[in-house]
N, C-alpha and C positions, 0 to 999 in steps of 0.2 A: 504494500500500500504506500502510495507516494503523496501523502498529504503535504502540500507546500503552500506557504502564504501567497505565492504568485499564481497558484492554480485558479481557474476561472469559475468552477462550479460550487454552489452551495446547495446541497441536497437536503430537503426537509422531510420530516416524517409524514406529511400529508401527500407525498409523491409530487410535490412541486419542486422544481429545480430553477435556481437563479443562475444566470450565466452573465458574468461580468465582461462587458465589451472591451474594456481597456486592458484586460489581462493578456500576457504574452501568448498563451495557448488558446486564445478565444476561437480562432478558426478551426483548429483541430477538434476542440470540444464540441463546437457547433456541428461540425460534420459528423461526429459520433452520435450526437443527440438526434440528428435527422433520421437515423435508423430505428429509433424506438420510442421517441417522445413527440408530443405535439407542442408547437409554438403557440402560446396563449397571447402574449403581447410582447412588443419589442420597442420600448421607449429608448431614449438615447444611450443610457449607460448600463442598464441591467435588463436583460431579456428574461421573460418568465416562460418556462416550459413545464409540461405536466405529463406524468406517466398515467395512461389510462388503459383500461382493458383492451380497447380497440388498438391503441398504438402498440401495446405489447403483443397482441395477437398478430398484427401486421408484421411486427419484427420476427415473430416465430415463423410466419408464412414465408418470410424472406430468408429463413435459415439461421437466424440468430438464436442462441441459447440463453437461458437465464444467467448462466455463469458469465457469458460474454458481456451481457448488459451490465451486470453488477461490476465486473472488472473495469468496464469503461467508466462507470460512475466513480469508482474508487480511484482510477488513474487520474482523473481531472478534478477530484474533489479538493476543495480548500480545507475542509474540516472532515472528520470521520463521518461516513454515511450512517444515519440512524439504523440500528439493527432491524427495525421493522420493515425497512424498505426492501432489502434483499429477500426477506421472508415473503413479502407480498408479491414481489416479482416472481419468485419461484412458485408461489401458490397459483397465480394466474396462469403461468405458462405450463404448469403441470396438467392443466385441464385442456390445453390446446390439442386438437386432434382426437379428443375422446369421442366425438360424434362427427359423422360425415353425412352430407346431403348428396345422394346419388340419384342420377336420372335413370328411371326404369321405364323405358318407352315414353309415353306421354305423361307419366307420373314422376313425382319425386319421392324418394324413400329415405328415411332417416335411419342410419346404421350406427 
């Protein structure tokens, strides 16, 4: 874990992520967030992102694992990631793929 004062992310227990625009690793962290978080607002100095079930499921559909997402958050975090955040990410992604909607002729079937 590489918590550094110059890192750009502040991860909060409510799954909100603050991204400091003037931090040296801003662009790298922003590019990482694009894969698994939703941009909520982007005022001049601090952008607000959010982890949602939909953003995490989209990340899983793109091939990202819970461990990869947690690792990215920890890599760019200015402070330790609250323990509840990795638990919630793993909980949401553990349900990904449990059900599938399959076309069966003119019908859709849930498996």
